[in-house]
C-alpha positions as CSV (number, residue, x, y, z in Angstrom):
1,M,74.7,143.8,108.2
2,I,78.5,142.8,109.3
3,A,77.8,141.8,113.0
4,G,75.3,139.6,111.7
5,V,76.8,137.7,108.9
6,T,79.9,137.9,111.6
7,D,77.8,136.1,114.5
8,A,77.0,133.4,112.4
9,S,80.1,133.0,110.7
10,T,81.9,132.2,114.2
11,L,78.9,130.4,116.0
12,R,81.4,126.9,115.7
13,L,84.5,129.0,116.9
14,R,82.6,130.4,120.0
15,S,80.8,127.0,120.6
16,T,84.2,125.4,120.3
17,L,85.9,127.8,123.0
18,S,82.9,128.2,125.4
19,A,83.3,124.4,126.2
20,Y,87.0,124.4,126.4
21,Q,86.6,127.3,128.9
22,A,83.7,125.3,130.5
23,M,86.1,121.8,131.2
24,G,88.5,124.2,132.1
25,K,90.8,122.7,129.1
26,I,93.3,124.4,127.0
27,P,93.4,123.8,123.5
28,D,95.6,121.7,121.4
29,P,98.5,124.3,119.5
30,V,96.3,123.4,116.3
31,S,93.1,124.2,117.7
32,W,94.3,127.4,119.6
33,Q,95.8,128.7,116.1
34,E,92.2,128.3,114.4
35,L,90.4,129.7,117.4
36,E,92.8,132.4,117.5
37,R,92.7,133.5,113.2
38,G,88.6,132.9,113.6
39,V,88.3,135.4,116.8
40,S,90.5,137.9,115.6
41,R,89.1,138.2,112.5
42,A,86.1,138.8,113.8
43,S,87.5,141.1,116.5
44,K,88.6,143.0,112.6
45,D,85.1,142.9,111.0
46,V,83.4,143.9,114.1
47,P,85.3,146.0,116.4
48,E,82.9,147.4,118.7
49,S,81.9,143.9,120.0
50,P,83.3,143.4,123.3
51,L,82.9,139.5,122.8
52,Y,85.6,138.8,120.3
53,H,87.9,141.5,122.1
54,Q,87.3,139.2,125.5
55,Q,87.4,135.8,123.5
56,L,91.1,137.1,122.2
57,G,92.1,138.2,125.1
58,Y,91.0,135.1,126.7
59,L,92.7,132.7,124.3
60,Y,95.9,134.9,124.7
61,A,95.8,134.7,128.6
62,I,95.7,130.7,128.5
63,R,98.5,130.6,126.0
64,G,100.8,133.1,128.3
65,V,99.6,131.4,131.3
66,A,100.8,128.0,130.3
67,A,104.2,129.4,129.3
68,A,104.4,131.1,132.5
69,K,108.3,129.7,133.0
70,F,109.3,131.0,129.7
71,P,108.8,135.0,129.9
72,E,110.2,135.7,126.6
73,I,107.2,133.5,125.7
74,S,104.4,134.3,127.9
75,I,104.6,138.1,127.9
76,P,104.0,138.6,124.5
77,Y,100.7,136.5,124.9
78,L,100.0,138.2,128.1
79,E,100.6,142.0,126.6
80,K,98.4,140.7,123.9
81,A,95.5,139.7,126.3
82,T,95.4,142.5,128.2
83,F,95.5,144.7,124.9
84,S,92.4,142.5,124.0
85,Y,90.6,143.1,127.5
86,R,91.2,146.9,127.2
87,H,89.0,146.9,123.9
88,A,86.5,144.4,125.6
89,I,86.2,147.4,128.1
90,F,86.1,149.8,125.6
91,A,82.9,148.5,124.1
92,R,81.4,147.2,127.4
93,P,82.9,149.6,130.5
94,M,80.2,147.8,132.8
95,S,81.7,144.3,132.5
96,G,83.2,143.4,135.9
97,S,84.4,140.0,134.6
98,V,87.0,141.7,132.0
99,W,87.9,144.3,134.2
100,A,89.0,141.2,136.7
101,N,90.5,139.3,133.9
102,L,92.5,142.5,133.3
103,A,93.9,143.0,136.6
104,L,94.8,139.0,136.5
105,G,96.2,139.6,132.9
106,S,98.0,142.6,134.4
107,Y,99.6,141.0,137.7
108,Y,101.0,138.5,135.8
109,I,102.9,140.3,133.2
110,N,104.0,142.7,136.1
111,P,102.9,141.8,140.3
112,N,103.4,145.4,141.4
113,N,101.8,147.0,138.6
114,H,100.1,149.9,140.4
115,E,96.9,149.7,138.0
116,I,95.7,146.1,139.4
117,G,94.3,147.5,142.6
118,S,92.1,150.1,140.6
119,F,91.1,147.2,138.4
120,F,90.3,145.5,141.3
121,D,88.1,147.5,142.8
122,I,86.4,148.4,139.5
123,A,85.4,145.0,139.0
124,M,84.7,144.0,142.6
125,E,81.6,147.2,142.3
126,L,81.1,145.9,138.6
127,G,80.5,142.5,139.4
128,R,80.2,141.9,143.3
129,G,77.4,139.1,143.0
130,D,79.4,137.6,139.3
131,P,80.8,134.2,139.7
132,Q,83.0,134.7,136.5
133,T,84.2,138.1,138.3
134,Q,84.8,136.3,142.0
135,V,86.0,133.3,140.9
136,V,89.0,135.8,138.7
137,L,89.5,138.2,141.8
138,I,90.1,135.2,144.4
139,S,92.7,133.2,142.1
140,L,94.5,136.7,141.4
141,Y,94.7,137.3,145.4
142,R,94.7,133.6,146.6
143,N,98.6,133.8,146.9
144,K,98.7,137.3,148.2
145,W,95.7,137.3,150.6
146,A,98.3,139.0,153.2
147,D,99.0,141.8,150.6
148,L,95.3,142.8,150.7
149,T,93.8,145.9,152.4
150,P,91.0,145.1,154.4
151,V,88.7,147.1,153.1
152,R,89.8,144.2,149.8
153,K,89.9,141.3,151.5
154,N,86.2,142.3,153.2
155,E,84.8,142.9,149.8
156,L,85.8,139.4,148.9
157,V,84.9,138.0,151.7
158,H,81.5,139.7,151.6
159,A,80.8,138.3,148.2
160,F,81.7,134.7,148.7
161,Q,79.2,134.4,151.5
162,H,76.6,136.1,149.9
163,A,77.2,133.5,146.9
164,K,74.1,131.9,145.7
165,D,76.3,130.3,142.8
166,P,77.1,126.7,143.4
167,Q,80.7,126.9,142.6
168,M,80.9,130.2,144.5
169,R,79.6,128.2,147.3
170,R,82.3,125.9,147.0
171,I,85.4,128.3,146.7
172,N,83.6,130.3,150.0
173,Q,83.8,126.9,152.1
174,S,87.6,126.0,150.9
175,L,88.8,129.6,151.0
176,F,86.5,130.7,154.3
177,G,85.1,127.8,155.9
178,A,81.9,128.9,155.9
179,S,79.0,126.8,154.2
């Protein structure tokens, strides 16, 4: 019953957040605060729902990345993001995109974090054909391609070469020169 009420009461917030995500825009500070407050409340009302934790992770991550030049501001937001992503994984462990976001958030906090490779591998296994997973993983390693193991490089190349999603095909062409 509480889950249904929470779902209905957050419909506008979730729709607004989805629109920001689709446009690739960061909400202004007032809108961000409203979204964070609503999604945070929902994650407490229905803690078993991975959706709210994932959305909260996203909100914290975009705030943290936007403040990347100021680690004293950025790191606390990124830590909240990874905490939220871990909660989402606890509720939905088979989501490749959440594992990928956890890997990326962990990378922004500490590029040398030994868990990143494991998060990458799990995300790749679960989200092999999922554009949301693949785009995050390539974002994670686009500047560190030389550091990837041959196995991980092959996994990414294979995923992009077999992409059916138009966005993935465009990324594939720009990164790997394939059509």
